[in-house]
C-alpha positions as CSV (number, residue, x, y, z in Angstrom):
1,M,-28.8,-11.9,-229.8
2,S,-25.8,-11.8,-227.6
3,R,-22.4,-11.3,-229.3
4,K,-21.2,-14.3,-227.2
5,Y,-23.1,-16.8,-229.4
6,K,-21.9,-16.3,-232.9
7,F,-19.6,-18.2,-235.3
8,Y,-16.7,-15.8,-235.3
9,N,-13.9,-18.1,-236.3
10,Q,-15.2,-19.8,-239.5
11,E,-12.4,-22.4,-239.2
12,G,-13.1,-23.2,-235.5
13,L,-14.3,-26.3,-233.8
14,Y,-17.7,-25.6,-232.3
15,F,-20.1,-27.0,-229.7
16,V,-23.7,-26.3,-230.6
17,S,-27.1,-27.2,-229.0
18,F,-30.5,-26.6,-230.6
19,A,-33.9,-27.6,-229.4
20,V,-37.3,-28.2,-230.8
21,V,-39.7,-25.3,-230.3
22,Y,-41.3,-25.4,-226.9
23,W,-38.9,-28.2,-226.1
24,I,-41.3,-30.7,-227.5
25,D,-40.2,-34.3,-227.0
26,V,-40.4,-35.2,-230.8
27,F,-37.6,-37.8,-230.8
28,T,-39.5,-40.7,-229.3
29,R,-39.8,-42.7,-232.5
30,E,-37.1,-44.5,-234.4
31,E,-38.0,-42.9,-237.7
32,Y,-37.6,-39.4,-236.3
33,F,-34.2,-40.2,-234.8
34,Q,-33.3,-41.8,-238.3
35,L,-34.1,-38.6,-240.1
36,V,-31.6,-36.7,-238.0
37,T,-28.8,-39.3,-238.1
38,D,-29.3,-39.6,-241.9
39,S,-29.0,-35.9,-242.3
40,L,-25.9,-35.7,-240.1
41,A,-24.3,-38.6,-242.1
42,Y,-25.2,-36.8,-245.4
43,C,-23.8,-33.5,-244.2
44,R,-20.6,-35.2,-243.2
45,K,-20.2,-37.1,-246.5
46,H,-21.5,-34.4,-249.0
47,K,-21.4,-30.9,-247.3
48,G,-18.1,-30.9,-245.4
49,M,-19.3,-31.2,-241.9
50,E,-16.6,-32.7,-239.7
51,I,-18.5,-34.4,-236.8
52,Y,-16.5,-35.0,-233.7
53,A,-19.4,-35.8,-231.3
54,W,-23.2,-35.8,-231.4
55,C,-26.2,-36.7,-229.4
56,V,-29.9,-36.6,-230.2
57,M,-32.1,-36.3,-227.1
58,P,-35.9,-36.4,-227.1
59,S,-36.2,-32.6,-227.5
60,H,-32.8,-31.4,-228.6
61,V,-29.5,-32.1,-230.4
62,H,-25.8,-31.5,-229.3
63,L,-23.0,-31.4,-231.9
64,L,-19.3,-30.9,-231.8
65,F,-18.3,-30.0,-235.3
66,R,-16.2,-28.1,-237.8
67,A,-17.1,-26.9,-241.3
68,K,-14.4,-27.9,-243.9
69,E,-15.6,-25.1,-246.2
70,N,-15.4,-22.5,-243.3
71,N,-19.2,-21.9,-243.4
72,P,-20.4,-23.3,-240.0
73,S,-23.4,-21.0,-239.8
74,A,-24.6,-21.8,-243.3
75,L,-24.0,-25.5,-242.9
76,L,-26.0,-25.6,-239.7
77,K,-28.8,-23.6,-241.2
78,D,-29.0,-26.0,-244.2
79,F,-29.1,-29.0,-241.7
80,K,-31.8,-27.4,-239.7
81,T,-33.9,-26.3,-242.6
82,H,-33.8,-29.7,-244.2
83,T,-34.5,-31.7,-241.0
84,S,-37.3,-29.3,-240.1
85,K,-39.1,-30.0,-243.4
86,Q,-38.5,-33.7,-243.2
87,L,-39.5,-34.1,-239.6
88,Q,-42.7,-32.1,-240.0
89,K,-43.7,-34.2,-243.0
90,A,-42.9,-37.4,-241.1
91,I,-45.0,-36.3,-238.1
92,A,-47.9,-35.2,-240.3
93,E,-47.9,-38.5,-242.2
94,N,-47.4,-40.8,-239.3
95,M,-50.7,-42.6,-238.7
96,Q,-49.4,-43.9,-235.3
97,E,-48.4,-40.5,-234.0
98,S,-51.0,-39.9,-231.2
99,R,-49.6,-36.3,-230.5
100,K,-49.5,-35.3,-234.2
101,E,-52.2,-32.5,-234.0
102,W,-50.7,-31.1,-230.8
103,M,-47.1,-31.0,-232.0
104,L,-48.0,-29.4,-235.4
105,W,-50.2,-26.9,-233.6
106,L,-47.4,-25.9,-231.4
107,M,-45.0,-25.6,-234.4
108,E,-47.6,-23.5,-236.2
109,R,-47.9,-21.3,-233.1
110,A,-44.1,-20.9,-233.0
111,G,-44.1,-20.0,-236.7
112,L,-46.7,-17.3,-236.2
113,K,-44.4,-15.5,-233.8
114,N,-41.4,-15.6,-236.2
115,S,-41.4,-13.4,-239.3
116,N,-38.8,-15.7,-240.9
117,V,-41.2,-18.7,-240.9
118,Q,-43.9,-19.2,-243.5
119,K,-46.0,-21.8,-241.8
120,R,-44.5,-23.9,-239.0
121,Q,-41.3,-23.7,-237.0
122,F,-39.6,-26.9,-235.9
123,W,-36.3,-25.8,-234.4
124,Q,-35.7,-22.9,-232.1
125,Q,-33.5,-20.4,-233.8
126,H,-30.7,-20.3,-231.3
127,N,-27.8,-22.6,-231.7
128,Q,-25.6,-21.0,-229.0
129,P,-22.3,-21.9,-230.8
130,V,-19.3,-22.0,-228.4
131,E,-15.9,-22.2,-230.0
132,L,-13.7,-24.8,-228.4
133,W,-10.2,-23.4,-227.9
134,S,-8.4,-25.9,-225.8
135,P,-8.1,-29.7,-225.2
136,A,-9.6,-29.2,-221.7
137,V,-12.7,-27.4,-223.1
138,I,-13.1,-29.9,-225.9
139,E,-13.0,-32.8,-223.3
140,Q,-15.6,-31.0,-221.1
141,K,-18.0,-30.5,-224.0
142,L,-17.4,-34.1,-225.2
143,Q,-18.3,-35.4,-221.7
144,Y,-21.3,-33.1,-221.5
145,I,-22.7,-34.5,-224.8
146,H,-22.1,-38.1,-223.9
147,L,-23.4,-37.9,-220.3
148,N,-26.6,-36.1,-221.3
149,P,-28.7,-39.3,-221.7
150,V,-27.2,-40.6,-218.4
151,E,-28.0,-37.4,-216.5
152,A,-31.6,-37.6,-218.0
153,G,-32.0,-41.1,-216.7
154,F,-32.4,-42.9,-220.0
155,V,-29.3,-45.1,-219.7
156,S,-26.7,-45.9,-217.0
157,E,-23.7,-45.7,-219.3
158,P,-23.1,-43.2,-222.1
159,H,-22.3,-45.8,-224.7
160,H,-25.7,-47.4,-224.1
161,W,-27.5,-44.5,-225.8
162,K,-27.9,-45.4,-229.4
163,Y,-28.3,-41.9,-230.7
164,S,-24.9,-40.5,-229.8
165,S,-21.3,-40.9,-230.6
166,A,-20.4,-42.3,-227.1
167,L,-20.2,-45.8,-228.5
168,D,-17.5,-44.6,-231.0
169,Y,-15.5,-43.3,-228.1
170,S,-15.8,-46.6,-226.3
171,G,-14.3,-48.7,-229.1
172,G,-17.6,-49.5,-231.0
173,K,-19.1,-48.2,-234.1
174,G,-22.1,-45.9,-233.7
175,L,-24.9,-45.0,-236.2
176,I,-22.9,-42.5,-238.1
177,E,-19.3,-42.2,-238.9
178,I,-17.5,-39.5,-237.0
179,D,-14.2,-37.7,-237.2
180,L,-12.0,-38.9,-234.3
181,D,-8.8,-37.1,-235.4
């Protein structure tokens, strides 16, 4: 892995992106989005994750966060491990999931290629953390996160995407509480 993408400053504010293996569009159902947003809210309330911006897209997640306990790597690992298990279970048990076998097969295939995985792999391993060192860079990443659904053609305005913090930055209240300070 490149030295460029590591959590060097444990107290730093970071932009991270992580995707589902093979960029599978998993987040097409409310219950799958809900598992991620509930987990983010839990990490914020109980694990010291300060969330400044977030967005869940069909195949990936963007976060702007800081770890209060100076453990960004461990915090993100816990989040990804928990959501991986919960999402795989939800997919496997969802009777309406027409792509169930295909998605689980791809996750199993990804797991076979990774010695750190016992059965299936949900998330790609790379988070590509980028430490945000200036107000200009923070603003750039904030705009990138919130414009992602617009660029993808899902909505015409960032605050119309339910699964992001854009509404919070537009004066409304989004699905999870964020740290605006």
